[in-house]
N, C-alpha and C positions, 0 to 999 in steps of 0.2 A: 471476593470475586471482582472481576473487571468486565465492564460492558464496553463494547466497541461499536460505534455507529459510523458507517461509511456514507459518503454522498459524493455527487459530482459526476457519476457515470452518465453517459448519454451517447447519442449518435454524432459522429464527427467525420469529416472528410479526411482522406489520407493526406498527410502533410500538415494537418491541423494540430492544435494543442488542446489540452484538457488538464484540469487540476482536480485531483481527488482529495477528499478530506476525510480524516478519521478522528473522531472525538472519543476519548476514553473517559470513563467514569467508574466510580466504585473504589476499590482498593488500589488506587493508582500508585501508592507508595511501593508496591511490589514490582512495578514495571521496570525492567532493566533495558529492554530493547523493544522497538516496534518496527514492523515491516509491512510490506505489501507483497502479496502473492497473487497469482492469476491462474485461472483454469479455463482453457478453451474446450469446447465440446469434443469429447473423445480423447482428451489428453489429460495427463496428470497435472496436478497443481504444482506450480513452480514458483520459486522465490524470484521476486523482481528487484526489490531493494530493501535494505535493512539499515536502521539507524540506532546507535547506542544513545539512549536518552540523556545520559549524563555528559558524555564527551562530545556527542555529535558526530562521532566516527560513522562512516557510511560504507556500504558495500552494495554493488550492483551486479545483476546478471550481465553477461557479456552482450546479450542481445539488446540491452537498453542503455548501455554506457554511452555517454555523450548526448543522449536524447532525454532521459528521465532524470529528475532530481528529487530526492527525498529530503524533507526538512521537518523540523519540529518546532513547536512553540510550547515550551513546558508550562508557561503561565496559563495557557488555554487547554492544556492536556490534549493537544492536537498534533497530528502528523499529516503532512501533505505529500502528495506525489504529483509533481509537475511533469506532464508528459508532452513533449514537443516532437515534431516531425513524425507523427503517428503513421504507422503502417498497417495494412490490413491484417498482418500477422499479430498485431498487438490486440486484436479483438479478443475479448475474454471477459469472464467475471473476475473482478478484482476484489480481493479480500484483505482486510486489515488484520494484523496479527500482533499480539503483544506477548512478550516473554519475561519471565522473572527468574528467581534463583533456582528453580527446579521445574521439571516437566508439568507438575501440577499447577504451575502458574501460567500456563499457556492458554491464551484465549483467542477467539476468532470473531470477527464481525460477520454480518449476514451477507455481505457482498454487494457490489454495485457493478452494473453491466456497462461495459464499454464496447461500442460498436463502431468500427471504422469502415467507411465506404470507400471503395476504390474508384 
């Protein structure tokens, strides 16, 4: 199993920046990709950014392209989400996700709350 622990969520003003951190532990050898998802009240969980841990290849939701950056530090088993130019619509619970060679290797963190004041 893989355990994911997020941190970094807090209250920030619109236009500000925030960095989220996700630390993975456990059977990390099974992790092929890691990502950040978010869920706002009354809305479905959506993918924000994903990174392939081996190659560093990334993918972003259109709504965050140019503002958010996902990165990883494999030595620390950590993935970051740097969020710049935050907007009120970015306000949500942000969840870290890890994926492996099959659906049984998918894990989620407990989430961290990001609040953006206008």
